[in-house]
C-alpha positions in Angstrom: -51.9 19.7 -7.6 -50.1 19.0 -4.2 -46.7 17.7 -5.4 -46.0 19.6 -8.5 -45.9 16.2 -10.5 -42.3 15.7 -9.2 -41.0 12.0 -8.6 -37.6 10.5 -8.0 -36.3 7.2 -9.0 -35.3 5.2 -5.9 -31.4 4.9 -5.7 -29.6 1.9 -4.7 -26.9 2.4 -2.0 -23.5 2.0 -3.5 -21.0 -0.8 -2.9 -17.8 0.9 -1.6 -14.3 -0.3 -1.9 -11.3 1.2 0.1 -8.0 1.3 -0.8 -6.1 1.8 2.3 -2.8 3.5 3.1 -2.0 5.0 -0.2 1.4 6.7 -1.4 0.3 10.6 -2.0 1.4 9.7 -5.9 -1.6 7.6 -6.4 -4.4 9.3 -8.6 -7.8 8.9 -9.1 -7.2 7.9 -12.6 -4.8 5.2 -11.7 -7.4 3.6 -9.4 -9.9 4.0 -12.2 -7.3 1.9 -14.6 -6.9 -0.7 -12.0 -10.6 -1.5 -11.5 -11.1 -1.3 -15.3 -8.5 -3.9 -15.6 -10.1 -6.0 -13.3 -13.1 -5.9 -15.3 -15.0 -3.3 -13.3 -16.2 0.0 -13.9 -16.5 2.2 -11.0 -19.5 4.9 -10.7 -16.8 7.1 -9.0 -13.4 7.1 -7.3 -12.0 9.6 -4.4 -8.9 9.9 -3.3 -8.7 11.8 0.4 -5.9 13.0 2.5 -3.2 13.7 -0.1 -1.8 16.5 2.2 -1.4 14.1 4.9 0.2 10.7 6.0 -3.6 8.7 5.7 -4.0 8.9 2.2 -6.8 6.6 1.3 -9.1 5.9 -1.9 -12.6 5.0 -2.3 -14.3 3.5 -5.4 -18.3 3.3 -5.7 -19.3 0.2 -7.5 -22.7 -0.9 -9.0 -22.9 -4.4 -7.5 -21.8 -6.9 -4.8 -20.2 -8.8 -7.5 -18.1 -6.2 -8.8 -16.9 -5.6 -5.1 -16.0 -9.3 -5.1 -14.2 -9.2 -8.4 -12.7 -6.1 -7.3 -11.0 -7.6 -4.0 -10.1 -10.9 -5.5 -8.1 -9.2 -8.4 -6.4 -6.1 -6.8 -5.6 -7.1 -3.4 -2.3 -7.5 -2.8 -1.2 -6.4 -6.5 0.7 -3.4 -7.6 -1.1 -0.2 -8.4 1.3 2.8 -9.4 4.1 1.5 -7.6 1.8 0.7 -4.4 1.0 -2.4 -2.8 -2.8 -2.5 -2.8 -4.4 -3.1 0.4 -7.9 -3.1 -0.2 -11.1 -3.5 2.4 -14.7 -3.2 1.9 -16.2 0.2 3.3 -19.3 -0.2 4.9 -20.7 3.2 5.6 -19.5 7.0 5.4 -19.0 9.6 8.4 -18.9 13.2 7.9 -19.5 13.0 4.4 -17.8 16.0 2.5 -20.0 18.2 0.5 -20.3 17.6 -3.3 -19.6 20.7 -5.5 -21.5 21.3 -8.7 -19.3 18.8 -10.8 -20.8 16.1 -8.4 -17.3 15.2 -7.1 -16.3 15.6 -3.5 -14.7 18.2 -1.9 -12.5 18.8 1.2 -10.7 16.1 3.3 -12.9 16.1 6.4 -14.6 12.8 7.3 -14.2 9.0 5.8 -15.5 5.8 5.6 -16.0 3.3 8.0 -14.3 0.4 6.9 -14.9 -3.3 7.5 -11.6 -5.3 7.8 -13.3 -8.8 6.9 -13.9 -9.2 3.3 -16.9 -11.3 4.0 -19.0 -9.9 1.3 -22.1 -11.9 2.7 -22.0 -9.6 5.6 -22.1 -6.3 3.7 -25.2 -4.2 4.1 -25.4 -1.0 2.4 -26.1 1.5 5.2 -28.4 4.4 5.2 -26.8 7.8 5.8 
């Protein structure tokens, strides 16, 4: 047999939420707890740039509805002493490599962000 019987399930691109201009004290756990408090369970959360002046968090969500719920519930609220400013992240530039545990390593690159929270205009992008 030519393909060796291997197949893959199609993967839907994630819906990404960006937490902008974070303080270095904000943690992945804090962002996850805030999202769960809004009734949303993220598939993964990253905080990039902890040793820079531009700390940004990203959450990958399962659906457009989760994205809308998180934006509505959390934008402008306080998370770990930080006033949350959320935007929709529409794609990723310079994707950091994944390590064996599946988490993102390094601090290079980042997400391109869409400033308007118009969810009808958000389409997952192929990398």
